[in-house]
C-alpha positions as CSV (number, residue, x, y, z in Angstrom):
1,M,34.7,59.6,-5.2
2,T,33.7,58.4,-8.7
3,S,30.4,56.6,-8.8
4,I,30.3,53.5,-11.0
5,Q,26.9,53.1,-12.7
6,M,25.8,49.6,-13.5
7,S,24.9,49.1,-17.2
8,A,21.4,48.1,-18.2
9,K,22.7,44.7,-19.3
10,D,24.6,44.1,-16.1
11,E,21.5,45.1,-14.1
12,M,19.4,42.6,-16.1
13,V,21.9,39.8,-15.6
14,E,22.0,40.5,-11.9
15,R,18.2,40.4,-11.6
16,F,18.1,37.1,-13.6
17,L,20.7,35.5,-11.4
18,D,18.9,36.6,-8.3
19,H,15.6,35.0,-9.6
20,A,17.5,31.7,-10.2
21,S,19.2,31.9,-6.7
22,R,15.9,32.4,-4.9
23,G,14.0,29.7,-7.0
24,D,11.7,32.2,-8.6
25,L,10.5,30.1,-11.5
26,V,8.1,32.7,-12.9
27,G,10.8,35.4,-12.9
28,V,13.4,33.1,-14.6
29,S,10.9,31.9,-17.2
30,T,9.7,35.5,-18.0
31,M,13.2,36.8,-18.4
32,I,14.2,33.9,-20.6
33,S,11.3,34.5,-22.9
34,H,12.4,38.1,-23.5
35,S,16.1,37.3,-23.8
36,S,17.5,33.7,-24.1
37,Q,21.0,35.2,-24.1
38,L,20.7,35.4,-20.3
39,L,20.9,31.6,-20.0
40,N,24.7,31.5,-20.0
41,E,25.5,34.9,-18.5
42,S,27.6,34.7,-15.3
43,G,28.0,37.0,-12.3
44,K,30.6,37.0,-9.5
45,E,33.1,34.3,-9.6
46,G,31.7,33.0,-12.8
47,W,28.4,31.6,-11.4
48,T,25.6,31.1,-13.9
49,A,21.9,30.9,-13.2
50,L,22.1,27.1,-13.5
51,M,24.8,26.9,-10.9
52,L,22.9,29.1,-8.5
53,A,19.7,27.1,-8.9
54,A,21.7,23.9,-8.4
55,R,23.4,25.3,-5.3
56,N,20.2,26.1,-3.6
57,G,18.3,23.0,-4.7
58,H,15.7,24.6,-7.0
59,F,14.8,21.6,-9.1
60,D,12.0,23.2,-11.1
61,V,14.3,26.2,-12.0
62,V,17.0,23.8,-13.2
63,K,14.6,21.9,-15.3
64,A,13.3,25.2,-16.9
65,L,16.8,26.4,-17.7
66,L,17.8,23.0,-19.3
67,S,14.5,22.8,-21.2
68,N,15.5,25.8,-23.3
69,G,18.1,23.8,-25.1
70,R,20.7,26.6,-25.2
71,C,21.7,26.4,-21.5
72,N,25.3,25.2,-21.2
73,K,25.4,22.8,-18.3
74,D,29.2,22.2,-18.8
75,S,30.2,25.8,-18.0
76,V,32.6,26.2,-15.1
77,N,33.0,28.9,-12.5
78,K,36.3,30.3,-11.4
79,S,36.7,27.4,-9.0
80,G,36.4,25.0,-12.0
81,Q,33.0,23.6,-10.9
82,T,30.1,22.8,-13.1
83,A,26.5,23.0,-12.0
84,H,26.6,19.2,-11.6
85,D,29.6,19.4,-9.3
86,I,27.9,22.1,-7.2
87,A,24.6,20.1,-6.9
88,K,26.5,17.0,-5.9
89,F,28.7,18.8,-3.4
90,W,25.6,20.3,-1.6
91,G,23.7,17.0,-1.5
92,H,21.0,17.7,-4.1
93,R,21.1,14.3,-5.7
94,H,18.0,14.7,-7.7
95,I,19.5,17.8,-9.4
96,A,22.9,16.2,-9.8
97,S,21.2,13.3,-11.6
98,L,19.2,15.7,-13.8
99,L,22.4,17.5,-14.8
100,S,24.5,14.3,-15.3
101,D,22.5,12.9,-18.2
102,G,21.0,15.8,-20.1
103,G,17.6,15.7,-18.5
104,N,16.8,12.0,-18.2
105,S,17.1,12.0,-14.5
106,R,18.3,8.8,-12.7
107,L,15.9,9.5,-9.9
108,D,16.0,5.9,-8.7
109,E,19.0,7.0,-6.6
110,I,16.5,8.4,-4.2
111,L,15.1,4.9,-3.6
112,P,16.7,2.8,-0.9
113,D,17.9,-0.8,-1.4
114,T,15.2,-2.7,0.6
115,R,15.4,-6.0,-1.2
116,S,16.6,-7.9,1.9
117,V,13.8,-6.5,4.1
118,E,10.7,-8.6,4.6
119,H,8.0,-7.0,6.8
120,E,5.0,-8.8,8.3
121,N,2.0,-6.6,8.0
122,Y,-1.3,-6.9,9.8
123,F,-3.5,-9.6,8.3
124,S,-0.3,-11.3,7.0
125,R,0.6,-13.8,9.7
126,E,0.2,-17.5,8.9
127,Y,-1.0,-18.8,12.2
128,L,-2.3,-22.0,10.5
129,D,-0.8,-24.5,8.1
130,R,-3.3,-24.5,5.2
131,M,-2.5,-28.1,4.3
132,S,-4.0,-27.6,0.8
133,D,-3.3,-31.3,-0.1
134,K,-6.1,-32.3,2.3
135,R,-8.8,-30.2,0.6
136,T,-9.7,-33.1,-1.7
137,D,-9.7,-35.7,1.0
138,T,-13.4,-35.7,1.9
139,E,-13.1,-38.5,4.4
140,W,-10.4,-36.7,6.3
141,L,-12.3,-33.4,6.3
142,L,-15.5,-35.1,7.6
143,A,-13.5,-36.8,10.4
144,K,-12.0,-33.5,11.4
145,Q,-15.4,-31.8,11.5
146,S,-16.5,-34.5,14.0
147,S,-13.5,-34.2,16.2
148,P,-14.1,-32.5,19.6
149,E,-10.7,-30.8,19.3
150,T,-11.5,-29.0,16.1
151,V,-12.0,-25.2,16.1
152,F,-14.9,-23.6,14.3
153,L,-15.2,-19.9,13.5
154,L,-18.8,-18.7,12.9
155,F,-19.7,-15.9,10.5
156,H,-22.9,-14.1,9.7
157,N,-22.9,-11.6,6.7
158,L,-19.1,-11.9,6.8
159,D,-19.1,-10.7,10.4
160,P,-17.1,-13.1,12.7
161,L,-18.4,-14.2,16.1
162,V,-16.1,-12.7,18.7
163,T,-16.0,-12.6,22.5
164,S,-15.1,-9.6,24.6
165,G,-12.8,-10.2,27.5
166,P,-12.4,-8.4,30.8
167,E,-10.9,-4.9,30.9
168,E,-7.2,-5.3,30.5
169,T,-4.7,-3.1,32.4
170,N,-2.2,-3.7,29.6
171,T,-3.5,-1.7,26.7
172,T,-1.5,-3.8,24.2
173,Q,-3.9,-6.7,24.8
174,P,-6.7,-7.1,22.2
175,K,-10.1,-6.0,23.4
176,I,-11.8,-8.8,21.5
177,K,-11.0,-12.3,20.4
178,L,-12.4,-14.7,17.9
179,C,-14.9,-17.1,19.5
180,R,-13.3,-20.5,19.0
181,L,-16.2,-22.9,19.0
182,R,-16.0,-26.6,19.4
183,R,-18.1,-29.4,17.8
184,D,-20.7,-29.5,20.5
185,A,-21.5,-25.8,20.1
186,V,-22.1,-26.0,16.3
187,E,-23.5,-29.5,16.0
188,N,-26.9,-28.2,15.0
189,L,-25.5,-25.7,12.6
190,L,-23.5,-28.4,10.7
191,E,-26.7,-30.3,10.0
192,K,-28.2,-27.3,8.1
193,S,-28.2,-27.7,4.4
194,D,-27.4,-24.1,3.7
195,M,-24.3,-24.1,6.0
196,L,-21.1,-23.2,4.1
197,V,-18.0,-25.0,5.6
198,I,-14.5,-23.8,4.7
199,F,-11.4,-25.7,5.8
200,L,-8.8,-23.2,7.0
201,G,-5.9,-25.4,8.0
202,V,-4.4,-26.9,11.1
203,E,-2.6,-25.3,14.0
204,K,1.2,-25.0,14.0
205,S,3.1,-25.8,17.2
206,D,5.3,-22.7,17.5
207,G,4.1,-20.3,14.8
208,S,7.0,-21.2,12.4
209,P,6.2,-21.6,8.7
210,T,6.6,-25.4,8.7
211,S,6.2,-26.7,12.3
212,L,3.1,-28.7,13.0
213,V,1.6,-29.8,16.4
214,S,2.2,-33.5,15.5
215,K,3.3,-35.6,12.6
216,D,0.3,-37.8,13.4
217,E,-2.5,-36.4,11.2
218,D,-5.1,-37.7,13.7
219,K,-3.8,-35.3,16.3
220,L,-3.7,-32.2,14.2
221,V,-6.1,-29.5,15.4
222,A,-8.1,-28.4,12.4
223,W,-9.9,-25.1,11.9
224,F,-13.1,-24.5,9.9
225,A,-15.1,-21.3,9.0
226,L,-18.9,-21.6,9.0
227,K,-21.4,-19.3,7.4
228,A,-25.2,-19.7,7.1
229,K,-27.6,-17.6,5.0
230,E,-29.8,-17.0,8.0
231,D,-28.8,-15.7,11.4
232,P,-27.4,-18.8,13.2
233,T,-27.7,-17.4,16.7
234,D,-30.8,-19.5,17.6
235,S,-29.1,-22.8,16.6
236,L,-25.9,-21.9,18.4
237,Q,-25.2,-23.6,21.8
238,L,-23.1,-21.1,23.8
239,T,-22.1,-21.3,27.5
240,K,-21.0,-17.7,27.7
241,S,-23.1,-14.6,27.0
242,N,-20.3,-12.2,26.1
243,S,-20.2,-13.2,22.4
244,F,-21.4,-11.2,19.5
245,F,-21.0,-10.7,15.7
246,L,-18.4,-8.1,15.0
247,K,-19.9,-5.6,12.6
248,R,-18.3,-2.8,10.6
249,P,-15.1,-4.5,9.5
250,M,-13.3,-1.2,9.3
251,P,-11.9,-0.5,11.9
252,S,-13.3,-3.3,14.0
253,L,-11.1,-6.0,12.6
254,F,-8.0,-4.0,13.8
255,M,-9.0,-5.0,17.3
256,L,-7.8,-8.6,16.9
257,N,-4.4,-9.8,17.7
258,E,-1.9,-10.6,14.9
259,D,-2.5,-14.3,14.9
260,E,-6.3,-14.0,14.6
261,A,-6.1,-11.2,12.1
262,G,-4.2,-13.6,9.7
263,V,-6.9,-16.2,10.1
264,I,-9.7,-13.7,9.5
265,A,-8.0,-12.5,6.3
266,Q,-8.1,-16.0,4.9
267,A,-11.6,-16.9,6.1
268,R,-13.4,-13.7,5.3
269,S,-11.9,-13.5,1.8
270,V,-12.9,-17.0,0.9
271,L,-16.4,-16.6,2.3
272,A,-16.8,-13.3,0.4
273,W,-15.9,-15.1,-2.8
274,H,-18.6,-17.7,-2.2
275,S,-21.2,-15.0,-1.6
276,R,-20.5,-13.6,-5.0
277,Y,-20.1,-16.8,-7.0
278,S,-23.1,-18.9,-6.2
279,F,-23.7,-19.4,-9.9
280,C,-21.4,-20.4,-12.6
281,P,-19.8,-17.4,-14.3
282,T,-19.4,-19.4,-17.5
283,C,-23.0,-20.7,-18.1
284,G,-25.1,-19.3,-15.2
285,S,-26.0,-22.6,-13.7
286,K,-25.9,-23.5,-10.0
287,T,-22.6,-24.6,-8.5
288,K,-21.6,-26.8,-5.6
289,V,-18.8,-26.3,-3.1
290,D,-15.7,-28.6,-3.6
291,E,-12.2,-29.0,-2.2
292,G,-12.8,-27.9,1.3
293,G,-14.4,-24.6,0.1
294,Y,-11.6,-23.7,-2.3
295,K,-13.5,-24.5,-5.5
296,R,-17.0,-24.2,-6.9
297,T,-18.0,-26.8,-9.6
298,C,-20.7,-26.2,-12.1
299,L,-23.6,-28.6,-12.0
300,T,-24.2,-28.6,-15.7
301,E,-22.4,-31.5,-17.2
302,D,-21.4,-29.9,-20.6
303,C,-20.3,-26.6,-19.1
304,K,-16.9,-25.4,-20.5
305,S,-15.7,-24.7,-17.0
306,L,-15.5,-28.4,-16.4
307,Q,-13.0,-28.8,-19.2
308,G,-9.4,-27.8,-18.2
309,V,-8.5,-25.2,-15.6
310,H,-10.6,-22.1,-15.2
311,N,-9.9,-19.3,-12.8
312,T,-13.6,-18.7,-12.3
313,C,-13.8,-21.9,-10.3
314,Y,-11.4,-20.8,-7.6
315,P,-11.3,-18.0,-5.1
316,R,-10.0,-14.8,-6.6
317,V,-7.7,-12.2,-5.2
318,D,-7.8,-8.6,-6.6
319,P,-4.3,-7.1,-6.8
320,V,-4.1,-3.4,-5.7
321,V,-1.1,-1.1,-5.9
322,I,-0.6,1.3,-3.0
323,M,2.3,3.6,-3.3
324,L,4.2,6.3,-1.4
325,V,5.2,8.8,-4.0
326,L,8.5,10.5,-3.2
327,H,9.4,14.1,-4.3
328,P,12.4,14.4,-6.6
329,D,14.3,16.1,-3.7
330,G,13.8,12.9,-1.6
331,N,12.6,14.9,1.4
332,Q,8.9,15.1,0.7
333,C,6.1,12.5,0.0
334,L,2.8,12.8,-1.7
335,L,-0.3,11.9,0.4
336,G,-4.0,12.2,-0.6
337,R,-7.4,11.9,0.9
338,K,-10.7,10.5,-0.4
339,K,-14.0,12.1,0.4
340,T,-14.9,9.0,2.5
341,F,-11.8,9.4,4.8
342,P,-12.3,10.7,8.4
343,P,-11.6,14.4,8.7
344,G,-7.9,15.2,8.5
345,V,-6.7,11.7,7.4
346,F,-4.2,11.5,4.5
347,S,-2.9,8.3,3.1
348,C,-1.0,6.8,0.2
349,L,-2.5,6.7,-3.2
350,A,-3.9,3.3,-4.4
351,G,-5.7,1.6,-7.2
352,F,-6.5,-1.8,-8.8
353,I,-4.2,-3.4,-11.3
354,E,-5.8,-3.8,-14.7
355,P,-5.6,-6.9,-16.9
356,G,-2.3,-7.0,-18.9
357,E,-0.7,-4.4,-16.6
358,T,2.5,-4.7,-14.6
359,I,2.8,-3.5,-11.0
360,E,5.1,-0.6,-12.1
361,N,2.8,0.6,-14.9
362,A,-0.2,0.4,-12.6
363,V,1.6,2.6,-10.1
364,R,2.4,5.1,-12.8
365,R,-1.1,5.1,-14.2
366,E,-2.9,5.4,-10.9
367,V,-0.7,8.2,-9.6
368,L,-1.1,10.2,-12.8
369,E,-4.9,9.7,-12.9
370,E,-5.4,10.6,-9.2
371,S,-2.9,13.4,-8.7
372,G,-1.6,14.5,-12.1
373,I,2.0,13.6,-11.0
374,T,4.2,11.7,-13.4
375,V,6.2,8.8,-11.8
376,G,9.5,7.4,-12.9
377,P,11.2,4.6,-10.9
378,V,9.0,2.2,-8.9
379,Q,10.3,-0.1,-6.2
380,Y,8.3,-2.9,-4.5
381,I,8.5,-2.7,-0.7
382,S,5.9,-5.0,1.0
383,C,2.4,-6.4,0.6
384,Q,-0.7,-7.0,2.8
385,P,-3.8,-9.2,2.4
386,W,-6.9,-7.0,2.7
387,P,-10.1,-9.0,3.4
388,M,-12.5,-6.2,2.4
389,P,-13.5,-8.2,0.5
390,S,-10.4,-10.0,-1.0
391,S,-7.5,-7.9,-2.2
392,L,-3.7,-8.0,-2.0
393,M,-2.2,-4.6,-1.3
394,I,1.1,-4.3,-3.1
395,G,3.1,-1.6,-1.4
396,C,5.6,0.4,-3.4
397,F,7.8,3.5,-3.4
398,A,7.6,5.6,-6.5
399,V,9.7,8.6,-7.4
400,A,8.0,11.6,-9.0
401,I,9.5,13.3,-12.1
402,S,7.0,16.1,-12.0
403,T,5.7,18.0,-8.9
404,D,2.6,20.0,-9.9
405,I,-0.5,18.4,-8.4
406,K,-3.9,18.3,-10.2
407,V,-6.2,16.0,-8.4
408,D,-9.0,13.9,-9.9
409,Q,-12.0,15.1,-8.0
410,N,-13.9,11.9,-8.7
411,E,-11.5,9.8,-6.5
412,I,-9.3,12.1,-4.6
413,E,-10.5,15.2,-2.7
414,E,-7.1,16.6,-2.0
415,A,-3.4,15.7,-2.4
416,R,-0.4,17.4,-1.0
417,W,3.4,17.2,-0.7
418,F,4.4,16.7,3.0
419,T,7.9,17.3,4.3
420,R,9.7,14.6,6.2
421,Q,9.4,16.6,9.4
422,E,5.6,17.0,9.0
423,V,5.2,13.3,8.6
424,I,7.4,12.6,11.6
425,D,5.2,15.0,13.7
426,A,2.0,13.1,12.5
427,L,3.4,9.6,12.7
428,V,5.8,9.5,15.6
429,K,4.7,12.4,17.8
430,H,1.1,11.6,17.1
431,H,0.2,15.2,16.5
432,H,0.2,17.6,13.5
433,P,-2.0,20.6,12.9
434,V,-2.7,19.6,9.3
435,F,-3.2,15.8,8.9
436,T,-3.5,12.4,10.6
437,M,-1.9,9.2,9.4
438,P,-3.8,5.9,8.8
439,P,-3.7,3.4,11.7
440,R,-0.6,1.3,12.3
441,Q,-2.4,-1.9,11.0
442,A,-2.6,-0.4,7.4
443,I,0.2,-0.9,5.0
444,A,0.1,2.8,4.2
445,H,1.2,3.5,7.7
446,Y,4.1,1.1,7.3
447,L,5.2,2.5,3.9
448,V,5.4,6.0,5.4
449,K,7.1,4.9,8.6
450,H,9.6,2.8,6.6
451,W,10.5,5.8,4.4
452,I,11.1,8.0,7.5
453,G,13.1,5.3,9.2
454,I,15.5,4.8,6.3
455,N,17.3,8.0,7.4
456,S,15.9,8.7,10.8
457,N,16.5,5.3,12.6
458,L,12.9,5.4,13.9
């Protein structure tokens, strides 16, 4: 039998194609650097390195082959298929997109259409009608403060007064509840000159966005938040002994039910603003509380803040982007952990929006700064008030267009790509040998669960 010996060139081509097929980026790059002629060489059935990398989903290898500039992505094999056709057939949408437009990948195909989805996150429920039109009606507010039906929530150092109930057999019941005080319990406190009183709103009848208890304003049940500089315990008239100030907002506030969590988000945020803005940010003079606690007015008559509308006079909200970064293959997500996180906990990346910056650009900047990952398309998903002290968490999906991680050690201790199955194990099965997810009340938990549920029906 005659032995057919493979030529040196054929051997080199076969080795190059094998590197591409296995996703060996280093091997492919090294061989290209020595001989760029290999780029368009083909093996059995006319398959090139680009076709083999596209067949097996090796995104980084496809990018490396295309970046050379000489790789012919329009070549066809003996079946008449291009690399794009092959990637599309095998379901590698991120590679098909990369091949379809010469490298400017339309990775937004990975993002689902969630425009019709509106999710109520923890801290988001509107249990009260805020009735902002009544904030300037001093007579009405004073009358409500004197009503025996009015509900008062008491705070000390931004910690709400709560009451612990009996042990519940149903674990879905909250372990603590807000202590809903009446006029007789706080009468002495209301007489104190240093008492800060914030009008929160009135009760709705059925929890709907517009329904009130009564059209008769005199019968509306109003809610107020109270905060004194000194510990108010001695002046408080309580009939029960199981009340206490709830310290350590994280994770203590997660123990409230959804209705009360929404009220706390409003009350704590406004009270936190007052604690930081006792003096006029414009001239430094003292200020007084106006409009039911939703404005501070400078006491200096010629202060510029009294002329026109100034955002320093009203409670502020700090916008924060929090994003789940998706791998170009659509089957992995990027999670990171700060040094302050409990051991094993990974979460979505997040950061404050800067002045003059869009949500999308803030997402891209923060992800790049914290993880070294470049982000392309960004999609808004949901938001969450975060009363620590007063932020709005703007939840987004973001698609990465690079995958090499380089963490900023100042903010992020570690960041990793996690597969969909790894996330399911941690999130749904409540166990994973590597990491733990944030609690269900956090929007990061929802973003990850929403991403999984898109294809998994969870």
